[in-house]
ZATORTI-614897 format. One record per residue (C-alpha): x, y, z; residue in three letters; residue number from 1. Coordinates in Angstrom, 2 decimals, always signed. Example, Ala and Ser with C-alpha at 12.3 -4.5 7.8 and 13.67 -1.06 7.14 Angstrom:
// ZATORTI-614897
@X:+12.30; Y:-4.50; Z:+7.80; guti:ALA; fido:1
@X:+13.67; Y:-1.06; Z:+7.14; guti:SER; fido:2
// end
This chain:
// ZATORTI-614897
@X:+45.83; Y:+173.45; Z:+91.97; guti:MET; fido:1
@X:+46.21; Y:+171.45; Z:+88.82; guti:LYS; fido:2
@X:+49.77; Y:+172.75; Z:+88.49; guti:LEU; fido:3
@X:+50.58; Y:+171.56; Z:+91.99; guti:LYS; fido:4
@X:+49.21; Y:+168.10; Z:+91.28; guti:LYS; fido:5
@X:+51.16; Y:+167.92; Z:+88.05; guti:THR; fido:6
@X:+54.39; Y:+168.79; Z:+89.87; guti:ILE; fido:7
@X:+53.75; Y:+166.18; Z:+92.56; guti:LEU; fido:8
@X:+52.93; Y:+163.55; Z:+89.95; guti:TYR; fido:9
@X:+56.08; Y:+164.34; Z:+88.00; guti:THR; fido:10
@X:+58.18; Y:+164.15; Z:+91.17; guti:LEU; fido:11
@X:+56.58; Y:+160.85; Z:+92.02; guti:GLY; fido:12
@X:+57.44; Y:+159.36; Z:+88.62; guti:ILE; fido:13
@X:+60.97; Y:+160.67; Z:+88.96; guti:GLY; fido:14
@X:+61.39; Y:+159.01; Z:+92.38; guti:LEU; fido:15
@X:+60.06; Y:+155.75; Z:+91.04; guti:LEU; fido:16
@X:+62.54; Y:+155.87; Z:+88.17; guti:LEU; fido:17
@X:+65.44; Y:+156.64; Z:+90.52; guti:VAL; fido:18
@X:+64.33; Y:+153.89; Z:+92.85; guti:GLY; fido:19
@X:+64.07; Y:+151.43; Z:+89.97; guti:GLY; fido:20
@X:+67.52; Y:+152.37; Z:+88.74; guti:ALA; fido:21
@X:+68.93; Y:+151.96; Z:+92.23; guti:PHE; fido:22
@X:+67.36; Y:+148.51; Z:+92.52; guti:THR; fido:23
@X:+68.78; Y:+147.43; Z:+89.16; guti:LEU; fido:24
@X:+72.19; Y:+148.76; Z:+90.08; guti:SER; fido:25
@X:+72.14; Y:+146.95; Z:+93.41; guti:ALA; fido:26
@X:+71.21; Y:+143.66; Z:+91.74; guti:CYS; fido:27
@X:+74.02; Y:+144.02; Z:+89.20; guti:SER; fido:28
@X:+76.54; Y:+144.77; Z:+91.91; guti:LYS; fido:29
@X:+75.33; Y:+141.78; Z:+93.96; guti:SER; fido:30
@X:+75.63; Y:+139.51; Z:+90.92; guti:SER; fido:31
@X:+79.13; Y:+140.77; Z:+90.15; guti:ALA; fido:32
@X:+80.22; Y:+140.23; Z:+93.72; guti:SER; fido:33
@X:+79.60; Y:+136.50; Z:+93.30; guti:ASP; fido:34
@X:+82.54; Y:+136.33; Z:+90.88; guti:VAL; fido:35
@X:+85.96; Y:+135.89; Z:+92.47; guti:THR; fido:36
@X:+88.87; Y:+137.57; Z:+90.73; guti:THR; fido:37
@X:+91.95; Y:+135.35; Z:+90.51; guti:VAL; fido:38
@X:+95.24; Y:+137.06; Z:+89.73; guti:THR; fido:39
@X:+97.72; Y:+134.98; Z:+87.69; guti:VAL; fido:40
@X:+101.41; Y:+135.81; Z:+87.84; guti:GLY; fido:41
@X:+103.64; Y:+135.04; Z:+84.83; guti:THR; fido:42
@X:+107.03; Y:+136.30; Z:+83.63; guti:SER; fido:43
@X:+106.26; Y:+136.44; Z:+79.94; guti:GLY; fido:44
@X:+109.04; Y:+133.91; Z:+79.17; guti:ALA; fido:45
@X:+109.95; Y:+131.40; Z:+77.90; guti:PRO; fido:46
@X:+108.05; Y:+131.69; Z:+74.71; guti:LYS; fido:47
@X:+105.76; Y:+129.96; Z:+73.71; guti:PRO; fido:48
@X:+104.75; Y:+128.89; Z:+77.23; guti:PHE; fido:49
@X:+104.22; Y:+132.55; Z:+78.11; guti:THR; fido:50
@X:+105.07; Y:+135.72; Z:+76.24; guti:TYR; fido:51
@X:+103.82; Y:+139.21; Z:+75.39; guti:VAL; fido:52
@X:+102.75; Y:+140.19; Z:+71.84; guti:ALA; fido:53
@X:+101.05; Y:+143.47; Z:+70.92; guti:ASN; fido:54
@X:+100.68; Y:+144.28; Z:+74.58; guti:GLY; fido:55
@X:+98.79; Y:+141.06; Z:+75.38; guti:LYS; fido:56
@X:+100.03; Y:+138.11; Z:+77.41; guti:ILE; fido:57
@X:+99.81; Y:+134.92; Z:+75.37; guti:LYS; fido:58
@X:+101.22; Y:+131.36; Z:+75.30; guti:GLY; fido:59
@X:+100.48; Y:+127.75; Z:+76.09; guti:TYR; fido:60
@X:+100.08; Y:+128.24; Z:+79.87; guti:ASP; fido:61
@X:+98.03; Y:+131.37; Z:+79.34; guti:ILE; fido:62
@X:+95.67; Y:+129.87; Z:+76.77; guti:ASP; fido:63
@X:+95.26; Y:+126.85; Z:+79.01; guti:THR; fido:64
@X:+94.13; Y:+129.08; Z:+81.86; guti:LEU; fido:65
@X:+91.83; Y:+131.09; Z:+79.61; guti:ARG; fido:66
@X:+90.18; Y:+127.80; Z:+78.56; guti:ALA; fido:67
@X:+89.89; Y:+126.82; Z:+82.23; guti:VAL; fido:68
@X:+88.39; Y:+130.23; Z:+83.03; guti:ASP; fido:69
@X:+85.59; Y:+129.69; Z:+80.50; guti:LYS; fido:70
@X:+84.48; Y:+126.60; Z:+82.41; guti:ILE; fido:71
@X:+84.55; Y:+128.36; Z:+85.80; guti:LEU; fido:72
@X:+81.87; Y:+131.13; Z:+85.76; guti:PRO; fido:73
@X:+82.45; Y:+131.95; Z:+89.43; guti:LYS; fido:74
@X:+86.04; Y:+132.92; Z:+88.76; guti:TYR; fido:75
@X:+87.57; Y:+135.68; Z:+86.64; guti:LYS; fido:76
@X:+91.25; Y:+135.31; Z:+85.79; guti:PHE; fido:77
@X:+93.44; Y:+138.40; Z:+85.41; guti:GLU; fido:78
@X:+97.06; Y:+138.05; Z:+84.15; guti:PHE; fido:79
@X:+99.94; Y:+140.09; Z:+85.46; guti:LYS; fido:80
@X:+103.46; Y:+140.10; Z:+84.07; guti:LYS; fido:81
@X:+106.32; Y:+140.19; Z:+86.57; guti:THR; fido:82
@X:+109.86; Y:+138.89; Z:+87.13; guti:GLU; fido:83
@X:+110.10; Y:+135.10; Z:+87.41; guti:PHE; fido:84
@X:+111.22; Y:+135.26; Z:+91.08; guti:SER; fido:85
@X:+108.37; Y:+137.63; Z:+91.88; guti:SER; fido:86
@X:+105.78; Y:+135.03; Z:+90.86; guti:ILE; fido:87
@X:+106.66; Y:+132.92; Z:+93.89; guti:LEU; fido:88
@X:+106.95; Y:+136.00; Z:+96.13; guti:ALA; fido:89
@X:+103.54; Y:+137.04; Z:+94.86; guti:GLY; fido:90
@X:+102.04; Y:+133.67; Z:+95.75; guti:LEU; fido:91
@X:+103.58; Y:+133.96; Z:+99.20; guti:ASP; fido:92
@X:+102.16; Y:+137.44; Z:+99.81; guti:SER; fido:93
@X:+98.73; Y:+136.81; Z:+98.31; guti:GLY; fido:94
@X:+99.28; Y:+139.17; Z:+95.40; guti:ARG; fido:95
@X:+98.86; Y:+136.21; Z:+93.05; guti:PHE; fido:96
@X:+96.65; Y:+133.14; Z:+93.50; guti:GLN; fido:97
@X:+98.06; Y:+131.21; Z:+90.50; guti:ILE; fido:98
@X:+101.54; Y:+131.04; Z:+89.00; guti:GLY; fido:99
@X:+101.74; Y:+130.11; Z:+85.30; guti:ALA; fido:100
@X:+105.29; Y:+129.75; Z:+83.97; guti:ASN; fido:101
@X:+106.07; Y:+126.20; Z:+82.79; guti:ASN; fido:102
@X:+106.65; Y:+125.12; Z:+86.38; guti:PHE; fido:103
@X:+108.21; Y:+121.68; Z:+86.83; guti:ALA; fido:104
@X:+107.92; Y:+119.53; Z:+89.92; guti:SER; fido:105
@X:+110.17; Y:+120.67; Z:+92.75; guti:ASN; fido:106
@X:+110.18; Y:+119.10; Z:+96.21; guti:ALA; fido:107
@X:+110.89; Y:+122.42; Z:+97.91; guti:GLU; fido:108
@X:+108.05; Y:+124.20; Z:+96.12; guti:ARG; fido:109
@X:+105.64; Y:+121.34; Z:+96.80; guti:GLN; fido:110
@X:+105.95; Y:+122.21; Z:+100.51; guti:LYS; fido:111
@X:+104.82; Y:+125.77; Z:+99.88; guti:LYS; fido:112
@X:+102.35; Y:+125.61; Z:+97.00; guti:TYR; fido:113
@X:+99.60; Y:+123.43; Z:+95.56; guti:TYR; fido:114
@X:+100.43; Y:+121.85; Z:+92.22; guti:TYR; fido:115
@X:+97.61; Y:+121.55; Z:+89.69; guti:SER; fido:116
@X:+97.08; Y:+118.49; Z:+87.55; guti:LYS; fido:117
@X:+99.88; Y:+118.37; Z:+84.95; guti:PRO; fido:118
@X:+99.17; Y:+120.56; Z:+81.97; guti:ILE; fido:119
@X:+102.14; Y:+119.69; Z:+79.76; guti:PHE; fido:120
@X:+104.11; Y:+116.50; Z:+79.15; guti:SER; fido:121
@X:+107.75; Y:+117.46; Z:+78.83; guti:ASP; fido:122
@X:+111.08; Y:+116.06; Z:+77.71; guti:GLU; fido:123
@X:+114.56; Y:+117.51; Z:+78.24; guti:TYR; fido:124
@X:+117.58; Y:+117.86; Z:+75.99; guti:VAL; fido:125
@X:+121.13; Y:+119.19; Z:+76.12; guti:ILE; fido:126
@X:+121.86; Y:+121.55; Z:+73.27; guti:VAL; fido:127
@X:+125.50; Y:+121.72; Z:+72.05; guti:VAL; fido:128
@X:+127.34; Y:+122.65; Z:+68.88; guti:GLN; fido:129
@X:+126.99; Y:+120.09; Z:+66.06; guti:LYS; fido:130
@X:+130.67; Y:+119.11; Z:+66.11; guti:ASN; fido:131
@X:+130.88; Y:+118.81; Z:+69.92; guti:ASP; fido:132
@X:+131.02; Y:+115.15; Z:+70.91; guti:ASN; fido:133
@X:+132.31; Y:+115.79; Z:+74.44; guti:SER; fido:134
@X:+128.78; Y:+116.00; Z:+75.88; guti:ILE; fido:135
@X:+126.39; Y:+113.09; Z:+75.50; guti:SER; fido:136
@X:+124.83; Y:+112.86; Z:+78.98; guti:LYS; fido:137
@X:+124.18; Y:+115.00; Z:+82.02; guti:PHE; fido:138
@X:+127.39; Y:+114.04; Z:+83.87; guti:ALA; fido:139
@X:+129.41; Y:+115.44; Z:+80.94; guti:ASP; fido:140
@X:+128.57; Y:+119.02; Z:+81.95; guti:ILE; fido:141
@X:+131.48; Y:+118.93; Z:+84.43; guti:ALA; fido:142
@X:+133.94; Y:+121.65; Z:+83.48; guti:GLY; fido:143
@X:+131.61; Y:+123.03; Z:+80.80; guti:LYS; fido:144
@X:+130.03; Y:+126.47; Z:+80.57; guti:THR; fido:145
@X:+126.36; Y:+127.25; Z:+80.31; guti:THR; fido:146
@X:+123.80; Y:+130.04; Z:+80.62; guti:VAL; fido:147
@X:+120.56; Y:+129.61; Z:+82.56; guti:SER; fido:148
@X:+117.85; Y:+131.63; Z:+84.29; guti:SER; fido:149
@X:+117.88; Y:+131.83; Z:+88.10; guti:PRO; fido:150
@X:+115.38; Y:+129.65; Z:+89.94; guti:GLY; fido:151
@X:+114.28; Y:+127.39; Z:+87.08; guti:ILE; fido:152
@X:+114.51; Y:+123.59; Z:+87.30; guti:ASN; fido:153
@X:+117.52; Y:+123.35; Z:+84.92; guti:PHE; fido:154
@X:+119.55; Y:+125.85; Z:+86.94; guti:THR; fido:155
@X:+118.67; Y:+124.06; Z:+90.19; guti:THR; fido:156
@X:+119.79; Y:+120.75; Z:+88.69; guti:ALA; fido:157
@X:+123.17; Y:+122.19; Z:+87.64; guti:ILE; fido:158
@X:+123.64; Y:+123.82; Z:+91.05; guti:GLU; fido:159
@X:+122.85; Y:+120.51; Z:+92.75; guti:THR; fido:160
@X:+125.35; Y:+118.78; Z:+90.46; guti:PHE; fido:161
@X:+128.01; Y:+121.34; Z:+91.36; guti:ASN; fido:162
@X:+127.65; Y:+120.67; Z:+95.09; guti:LYS; fido:163
@X:+129.26; Y:+117.22; Z:+94.77; guti:THR; fido:164
@X:+131.14; Y:+117.42; Z:+91.45; guti:ALA; fido:165
@X:+134.94; Y:+117.59; Z:+91.63; guti:SER; fido:166
@X:+134.83; Y:+119.72; Z:+88.50; guti:THR; fido:167
@X:+131.91; Y:+122.11; Z:+88.41; guti:LYS; fido:168
@X:+129.94; Y:+123.44; Z:+85.49; guti:SER; fido:169
@X:+130.21; Y:+127.22; Z:+85.25; guti:LYS; fido:170
@X:+126.82; Y:+128.94; Z:+85.14; guti:ILE; fido:171
@X:+126.23; Y:+132.40; Z:+83.79; guti:THR; fido:172
@X:+122.89; Y:+133.60; Z:+85.20; guti:TYR; fido:173
@X:+120.69; Y:+135.41; Z:+82.75; guti:SER; fido:174
@X:+117.02; Y:+136.17; Z:+82.18; guti:GLN; fido:175
@X:+117.44; Y:+136.08; Z:+78.40; guti:GLU; fido:176
@X:+115.04; Y:+134.00; Z:+76.36; guti:ASP; fido:177
@X:+116.11; Y:+130.37; Z:+75.67; guti:PRO; fido:178
@X:+116.09; Y:+131.16; Z:+71.96; guti:SER; fido:179
@X:+118.96; Y:+133.59; Z:+72.56; guti:LYS; fido:180
@X:+120.70; Y:+131.03; Z:+74.79; guti:GLN; fido:181
@X:+120.59; Y:+128.51; Z:+71.98; guti:ILE; fido:182
@X:+122.02; Y:+131.12; Z:+69.67; guti:GLN; fido:183
@X:+124.83; Y:+131.74; Z:+72.19; guti:ASP; fido:184
@X:+125.70; Y:+128.01; Z:+72.13; guti:VAL; fido:185
@X:+125.68; Y:+128.07; Z:+68.33; guti:GLN; fido:186
@X:+128.05; Y:+131.08; Z:+68.42; guti:ASP; fido:187
@X:+130.42; Y:+129.28; Z:+70.84; guti:GLY; fido:188
@X:+129.79; Y:+131.63; Z:+73.75; guti:LYS; fido:189
@X:+128.74; Y:+128.68; Z:+75.96; guti:TYR; fido:190
@X:+129.29; Y:+124.93; Z:+75.72; guti:ASP; fido:191
@X:+125.71; Y:+123.84; Z:+76.32; guti:TYR; fido:192
@X:+122.26; Y:+124.62; Z:+77.63; guti:ILE; fido:193
@X:+119.54; Y:+122.46; Z:+79.13; guti:LEU; fido:194
@X:+116.14; Y:+123.10; Z:+77.61; guti:VAL; fido:195
@X:+112.70; Y:+121.57; Z:+77.12; guti:ASP; fido:196
@X:+112.66; Y:+119.41; Z:+73.98; guti:LYS; fido:197
@X:+109.28; Y:+120.75; Z:+72.71; guti:PRO; fido:198
@X:+110.59; Y:+124.27; Z:+73.23; guti:LEU; fido:199
@X:+113.78; Y:+123.48; Z:+71.30; guti:TYR; fido:200
@X:+111.76; Y:+121.99; Z:+68.44; guti:ASN; fido:201
@X:+109.59; Y:+125.10; Z:+68.33; guti:ASN; fido:202
@X:+112.62; Y:+127.37; Z:+68.21; guti:TYR; fido:203
@X:+114.31; Y:+125.24; Z:+65.57; guti:GLN; fido:204
@X:+111.30; Y:+125.61; Z:+63.32; guti:LYS; fido:205
@X:+111.22; Y:+129.36; Z:+63.96; guti:THR; fido:206
@X:+114.93; Y:+130.31; Z:+63.92; guti:TYR; fido:207
@X:+116.42; Y:+127.38; Z:+61.89; guti:LYS; fido:208
@X:+119.68; Y:+127.02; Z:+63.82; guti:TYR; fido:209
@X:+122.40; Y:+125.48; Z:+61.64; guti:THR; fido:210
@X:+125.19; Y:+124.68; Z:+64.09; guti:ASN; fido:211
@X:+123.56; Y:+123.03; Z:+67.08; guti:VAL; fido:212
@X:+122.13; Y:+119.65; Z:+67.95; guti:LYS; fido:213
@X:+119.83; Y:+118.41; Z:+70.75; guti:ALA; fido:214
@X:+120.80; Y:+115.36; Z:+72.79; guti:ILE; fido:215
@X:+117.93; Y:+113.50; Z:+74.48; guti:ASP; fido:216
@X:+118.36; Y:+112.83; Z:+78.17; guti:LEU; fido:217
@X:+117.67; Y:+109.31; Z:+79.39; guti:ASP; fido:218
@X:+115.44; Y:+108.50; Z:+82.36; guti:THR; fido:219
@X:+118.18; Y:+108.66; Z:+85.01; guti:SER; fido:220
@X:+119.43; Y:+112.02; Z:+83.75; guti:ASP; fido:221
@X:+115.88; Y:+113.36; Z:+83.54; guti:THR; fido:222
@X:+115.37; Y:+112.53; Z:+87.19; guti:LYS; fido:223
@X:+118.28; Y:+114.78; Z:+88.10; guti:GLN; fido:224
@X:+116.23; Y:+117.67; Z:+86.71; guti:ILE; fido:225
@X:+112.77; Y:+116.54; Z:+87.82; guti:SER; fido:226
@X:+112.20; Y:+114.01; Z:+90.61; guti:SER; fido:227
@X:+108.95; Y:+112.94; Z:+88.97; guti:THR; fido:228
@X:+107.73; Y:+112.44; Z:+85.38; guti:VAL; fido:229
@X:+108.70; Y:+115.64; Z:+83.57; guti:PRO; fido:230
@X:+105.39; Y:+117.40; Z:+83.49; guti:TYR; fido:231
@X:+104.74; Y:+121.12; Z:+83.93; guti:SER; fido:232
@X:+102.06; Y:+122.46; Z:+86.23; guti:TYR; fido:233
@X:+100.28; Y:+125.55; Z:+87.51; guti:LEU; fido:234
@X:+101.17; Y:+126.66; Z:+91.05; guti:LEU; fido:235
@X:+98.37; Y:+127.70; Z:+93.41; guti:ILE; fido:236
@X:+98.74; Y:+129.46; Z:+96.73; guti:SER; fido:237
@X:+98.55; Y:+127.12; Z:+99.71; guti:LYS; fido:238
@X:+95.58; Y:+128.66; Z:+101.50; guti:THR; fido:239
@X:+92.01; Y:+127.58; Z:+102.22; guti:GLU; fido:240
@X:+90.80; Y:+129.58; Z:+99.25; guti:ASP; fido:241
@X:+93.66; Y:+128.12; Z:+97.22; guti:GLY; fido:242
@X:+92.54; Y:+124.62; Z:+98.12; guti:LYS; fido:243
@X:+89.03; Y:+125.37; Z:+96.81; guti:LYS; fido:244
@X:+90.44; Y:+126.96; Z:+93.69; guti:LEU; fido:245
@X:+92.74; Y:+123.95; Z:+93.10; guti:LEU; fido:246
@X:+89.77; Y:+121.59; Z:+93.12; guti:LYS; fido:247
@X:+87.88; Y:+123.67; Z:+90.54; guti:GLN; fido:248
@X:+90.90; Y:+124.25; Z:+88.33; guti:VAL; fido:249
@X:+91.75; Y:+120.55; Z:+88.29; guti:ASN; fido:250
@X:+88.19; Y:+119.68; Z:+87.25; guti:LYS; fido:251
@X:+88.40; Y:+122.17; Z:+84.43; guti:ALA; fido:252
@X:+91.87; Y:+120.92; Z:+83.32; guti:ILE; fido:253
@X:+90.45; Y:+117.38; Z:+83.11; guti:THR; fido:254
@X:+87.59; Y:+118.67; Z:+80.99; guti:LYS; fido:255
@X:+89.72; Y:+120.56; Z:+78.44; guti:ILE; fido:256
@X:+92.09; Y:+117.61; Z:+78.17; guti:GLN; fido:257
@X:+89.22; Y:+115.21; Z:+77.52; guti:GLU; fido:258
@X:+87.29; Y:+117.40; Z:+75.05; guti:ASN; fido:259
@X:+90.30; Y:+118.15; Z:+72.83; guti:GLY; fido:260
@X:+90.75; Y:+121.83; Z:+73.74; guti:THR; fido:261
@X:+94.12; Y:+121.22; Z:+75.36; guti:ALA; fido:262
@X:+95.35; Y:+119.28; Z:+72.30; guti:LYS; fido:263
@X:+94.43; Y:+122.22; Z:+70.03; guti:LYS; fido:264
@X:+96.39; Y:+124.60; Z:+72.27; guti:ILE; fido:265
@X:+99.40; Y:+122.25; Z:+72.23; guti:SER; fido:266
@X:+99.33; Y:+121.95; Z:+68.43; guti:GLU; fido:267
@X:+99.04; Y:+125.71; Z:+68.10; guti:LYS; fido:268
@X:+102.22; Y:+126.38; Z:+70.05; guti:TYR; fido:269
@X:+104.29; Y:+123.21; Z:+69.72; guti:PHE; fido:270
@X:+103.11; Y:+121.61; Z:+66.44; guti:TYR; fido:271
@X:+102.31; Y:+118.41; Z:+68.34; guti:GLY; fido:272
@X:+100.26; Y:+116.85; Z:+71.12; guti:ASP; fido:273
@X:+102.06; Y:+117.30; Z:+74.47; guti:TYR; fido:274
@X:+98.94; Y:+116.92; Z:+76.64; guti:VAL; fido:275
@X:+99.53; Y:+114.60; Z:+79.63; guti:PRO; fido:276
@X:+97.78; Y:+111.27; Z:+79.15; guti:LYS; fido:277
@X:+97.33; Y:+110.34; Z:+82.80; guti:LYS; fido:278
// end
């Protein structure tokens, strides 16, 4: 009889333990379900806006989003590397909720996606060989050769120029990194490239090009590349959930720009403060 009671008692304790474990597990699952996973699409180029090192995605845009993520406990950001064109396709299909790839303002894209608050204050330059004085402004690209990645703002600007120009600029489309494109200009393979000034300055410090120069674009030329002030942004899918996400991301961007976090990220990658001041 005592043995029977002992067995029943032991079974009872076991059931209580199992029940307790189940309750704890259910609570944990419920808590985790309150966190929304946000998938961020990026191409891993151009460096240092986005790149891969030691198997990890890094860069200015990426660090900015990681800082934003720390402020938004109800969201968990996951980063996925893909082709540049696939970022937009991923936003369209719902595979990605955010695109992070040094995106400039584009009227066509503004119809399809939400733009975050600006995260980077940009400037543009034309890079040519040091002894080339035939190019000093955007209009001088007529008849010249260049290399540029499909779909980016610089390529779009050259394509738009070619639609009305009597002498077109010949574009070689390539996904190669801008650092290699600058090297190609230095080697005489192409006449020029359009590139972000902070990016050029970063590459110049890293690679120390000896036979190129960067020509600043004036305001009218800059507007041919970007219809607004040359900032870069995050793209967010234009859905109801995207609208809510946009509001939270913008609040977090404001916070990291005001508390100095964004400035530290800028100085880390560009050796200067390129945080938008508006």
